[in-house]
C-alpha positions, 0 to 999 in steps of 0.5 A: 500500500502507498502512504501519503509520502508516496503520492506525487507532489507536483500538479503535473505528476498528480494529474498524470497519476489520476489519469492512469488510475482512472483509465486502468480502473476501467480496463481492469473492470471490463477485463474481469469476467463478472456474472451477467456482464460483458467480458473478453468471453461474452458479448451482447448483441450490440455491445462487445468487449472491444467497445469497453476497451475503446471506452476506457481510452476515450475518457482519457482527456476528460479525466485528465481535465477533471484532475487539472480542475481539482488541482487548480481549484486548490492552487488558485483558491477558486470557487468549486462551481467553476469546475463545470462538472457537468461539462466534463461528464458531457465531454467524456460521454461525447468522446466515448461515442466517437470511439466505438459503434456499440451501445452505452458502455460507460455512462455510469462509470463516467458519472462516478469517475469524473467527480472522483478525479476532480476530488483526487486532484483536490486531495492530492495537492492538499496531501490528504490522500484517500481520506481527503478525496471524500472531503473534496467530493462533498465540496464539489458536489455541493457547488454544482449548478444548473449548468451542470444539470443541463450538461448531464441530461444532455450526456445521458441522451447522447449515451442513449442509455436504456432502462431509465424508465419514465418519471414524473419530474425531470424525466431525462428521456424527455430532454427538451422538457427537462432542460426547460424545467431545470433552467426554470427551477434553477436545479443543481446537479446535486438536486437533480440526483436527489430526485432519483436517489431512492431508486438509482444507486449512482444517484444515491452516491451523489447525494451521500458523497459516495457512501456505497463506494467509501463505506462498503465497496472500496473496503471490500475490494481492499480486503479481498485484494489482501486476502488473495495475496494481491490477486486483483482479478479475484478482488474485483470478482469478490467485490462485485459479488459482495456489492451485488449481495448487499445492494440490489442492482438498480439497472435490473430494478428499473428494467424488471422491478425491485423484486427481481433485483432482490432475487438476483442479490439473494443468488449473489449472497448465497455465493458470498455466504459459501465463501465467495471466490475464496472457495474453489467449489464456488466457481461452478456456482458463479458460472451457473449464476452467470448463465442465469443472468444472461439467459434472463437478460439481467445485467447488473451493470450499475454494480459493475460501475460501482466496482470500477469506482472501488478499483479506482480508489484502490489504485490511487491508494497504491495497489497494483495488479 
C-alpha cells in the first residue's frame, strides 16, 4: 500500500497519476469476467468487449481535465462551481461515442469517475490522500449548478442509455422538457440526483458523497485484494459479488422491478455466504449464476460501475495488479 509520502507532489505528476488510475480502473473492470456482464468471453448483441476497451481510452482527456480542475481549484483558491462538472461528464460521454459503434458502455462509470478525479486532484495537492478525496467530493458536489444539470441530461441522451424508465419530474428521456424545467427551477446537479436517489444507486452516491463506494465497496475490494495475496482479478470478482449481495442492482430494478433485483442479490449472497471466490467449489456456482443472468437478460451493470469506482480508489491508494 502507498502512504501519503508516496503520492506525487507536483500538479503535473498528480494529474498524470489520476489519469492512469482512472483509465486502468476501467480496463481492469471490463477485463474481469463478472456474472451477467460483458467480458473478453461474452458479448451482447450490440455491445462487445472491444467497445469497453475503446471506452476506457476515450475518457482519457476528460479525466485528465477533471484532475487539472481539482488541482487548480486548490492552487488558485477558486470557487468549486467553476469546475463545470457537468461539462466534463458531457465531454467524456461525447468522446466515448466517437470511439466505438456499440451501445452505452460507460455512462455510469463516467458519472462516478469524473467527480472522483476532480476530488483526487483536490486531495492530492492538499496531501490528504484517500481520506481527503471524500472531503473534496462533498465540496464539489455541493457547488454544482444548473449548468451542470443541463450538461448531464444532455450526456445521458447522447449515451442513449436504456432502462431509465419514465418519471414524473425531470424525466431525462424527455430532454427538451427537462432542460426547460431545470433552467426554470434553477436545479443543481446535486438536486437533480436527489430526485432519483431512492431508486438509482449512482444517484444515491451523489447525494451521500459516495457512501456505497467509501463505506462498503472500496473496503471490500481492499480486503479481498489482501486476502488473495494481491490477486486483483479475484478482488474485483469478490467485490462485485459482495456489492451485488448487499445492494440490489438498480439497472435490473428499473428494467424488471425491485423484486427481481432482490432475487438476483439473494443468488449473489448465497455465493458470498459459501465463501465467495475464496472457495474453489464456488466457481461452478458463479458460472451457473452467470448463465442465469444472461439467459434472463439481467445485467447488473450499475454494480459493475460501482466496482470500477472501488478499483479506482484502490489504485490511487497504491495497489497494483
